[in-house]
C-alpha positions in Angstrom: 60.6 15.4 -10.1 57.1 16.3 -8.7 55.6 15.5 -12.1 57.2 12.1 -12.2 56.0 11.4 -8.6 52.4 12.3 -9.5 52.5 10.1 -12.6 53.9 7.2 -10.6 51.2 7.7 -7.9 48.5 7.8 -10.6 49.8 4.6 -12.1 49.7 2.9 -8.7 46.2 4.0 -8.2 45.1 2.7 -11.6 46.9 -0.7 -11.2 46.4 -1.3 -7.5 44.0 -4.2 -6.8 40.6 -3.3 -5.4 40.7 -4.1 -1.7 37.2 -3.0 -0.9 34.8 -5.6 0.5 31.9 -6.4 -1.8 28.4 -6.0 -0.5 27.0 -9.2 0.9 24.4 -10.9 -1.3 21.2 -11.3 0.8 18.6 -13.6 -0.8 15.0 -12.4 -0.9 13.0 -13.3 2.2 10.9 -15.8 0.3 14.0 -17.9 -0.6 15.6 -17.7 2.9 15.3 -21.0 4.9 12.5 -20.9 7.4 10.8 -17.8 6.0 7.2 -18.5 5.1 5.6 -17.5 1.8 3.6 -14.3 1.5 0.2 -16.0 2.1 1.5 -17.5 5.3 2.9 -14.1 6.4 -0.4 -12.4 5.7 -2.3 -15.1 7.6 0.0 -14.6 10.7 -0.4 -10.9 10.5 -4.2 -11.1 10.4 -4.2 -13.6 13.3 -1.7 -11.6 15.4 -3.7 -8.3 15.1 -7.3 -9.5 15.1 -8.6 -9.1 18.7 -5.3 -7.8 19.9 -4.6 -4.8 22.1 -1.7 -2.4 21.4 -0.6 -0.7 24.5 2.2 1.8 24.5 3.3 5.4 24.3 3.8 8.2 21.8 6.1 11.2 21.7 5.6 14.6 20.1 8.7 15.7 18.2 10.2 18.9 19.6 8.2 18.8 22.8 10.4 19.1 25.9 9.0 17.6 29.0 10.0 15.9 32.2 6.7 13.9 32.1 6.6 10.3 31.0 5.6 9.6 27.4 1.9 10.0 26.5 0.0 6.7 26.8 -1.9 5.2 23.9 -4.1 2.1 23.4 -5.5 0.5 20.3 -8.1 -2.3 20.8 -8.4 -4.1 17.5 -11.4 -6.0 16.3 -11.4 -7.7 12.9 -8.4 -7.2 10.7 -9.0 -8.2 7.1 -7.3 -7.9 3.8 -9.5 -6.2 1.2 -7.3 -6.8 -1.8 -3.8 -6.0 -3.0 -2.0 -4.3 -0.1 -5.1 -2.7 1.3 -6.4 -3.9 4.7 -9.2 -2.8 7.0 -8.6 -2.6 10.7 -11.6 -2.2 13.0 -10.1 -0.2 15.9 -10.9 1.5 19.1 -8.3 4.3 19.4 -7.6 5.8 22.8 -5.1 8.6 23.4 -5.3 11.8 25.4 -9.0 12.8 25.5 -9.8 10.8 22.4 -11.7 7.5 22.4 -13.3 6.4 19.1 -14.3 3.2 17.4 -13.6 3.3 13.6 -12.7 1.2 10.6 -9.2 2.3 9.4 -8.2 1.4 5.9 -4.4 1.0 5.7 -1.8 -0.3 3.2 0.5 -3.0 4.4 4.0 -3.2 2.9 6.5 -5.9 3.8 10.1 -5.5 4.8 11.0 -9.2 4.4 8.9 -11.0 7.0 7.9 -7.8 8.8 4.6 -6.0 8.1 4.6 -2.2 8.0 1.2 -0.4 8.1 1.2 2.8 6.1 -1.2 5.7 6.1 -0.6 8.9 4.1 -2.7 12.0 4.7 -5.8 10.0 5.7 -8.9 11.5 7.3 -10.1 9.6 10.3 -13.6 10.3 11.5 -13.6 11.8 15.0 -9.9 12.4 15.0 -9.3 14.8 12.1 -7.6 14.9 8.7 -4.1 14.4 7.3 -2.9 11.5 9.4 0.2 9.7 8.2 2.0 6.8 9.9 4.5 4.0 9.3 4.2 1.3 12.0 6.0 -2.0 12.0 5.0 -5.1 13.9 7.6 -7.6 15.1 7.8 -10.2 17.9 5.1 -8.9 20.1 6.0 -5.2 19.7 5.1 -2.3 17.4 7.0 0.9 16.6 6.8 3.7 14.2 6.3 7.3 13.3 3.1 9.4 13.1 2.2 12.7 11.7 -1.0 14.7 12.1 -1.0 18.1 10.3 1.9 20.0 11.8 2.6 17.6 14.7 4.4 14.3 14.6 6.5 11.9 16.6 7.2 8.3 17.5 4.9 5.6 18.8 5.9 2.2 20.3 4.5 -0.5 22.6 3.5 -4.1 23.0 0.9 -6.3 21.3 -1.2 -8.4 23.7 -4.4 -10.5 23.6 -7.1 -10.4 26.3 -7.5 -13.7 28.1 -11.2 -13.2 27.9 -13.6 -10.3 27.5 -13.2 -7.6 30.2 -9.9 -9.0 31.5 -6.4 -7.6 31.5 -4.4 -8.3 28.3 -1.6 -10.8 28.3 1.5 -10.5 26.2 1.7 -12.7 23.1 4.8 -14.9 23.1 7.3 -13.9 20.4 7.1 -17.4 18.8 3.4 -16.8 18.1 4.2 -13.9 15.9 7.3 -14.9 14.0 7.8 -18.6 14.0 5.6 -21.2 12.3 4.4 -24.2 14.4 6.9 -27.1 14.5 6.2 -29.9 12.0 
């Protein structure tokens, strides 16, 4: 009887219809309505970051503290594509006791319409060696992870643009970053 029951259950399993839901088909970003082509995305990325100020915080993984997150500030100069996925960002980097002006070569990968800066074990003059990061930019904000030798953590903040030299930065409106001008 047990053998017959097992055979019957096995037959049901083989002949039962598949009731699982298929994975949704998501078209590539370039074919989705309202998503600009790659050249337009790169132009927007360059315009968004050139002259921008990134103001935020970073954490150190495993560090327990009652203090607020550590502040960081990146004042960007010119941001230019060098070729392929390599870009050069002129940056003033300020965190902790550090304050340096340097050109930072990065790779920019795209997650659909979202740019992601990547660094892997890069030496940065005045800051040290073996810096790695993955930072995405979306709707006036940035977020990512960082690693420097044995230490790492998270970083996040806002993207703003100074009204004029030596003035306080003002936030970029989300539409400036993601949406194209109305036609």
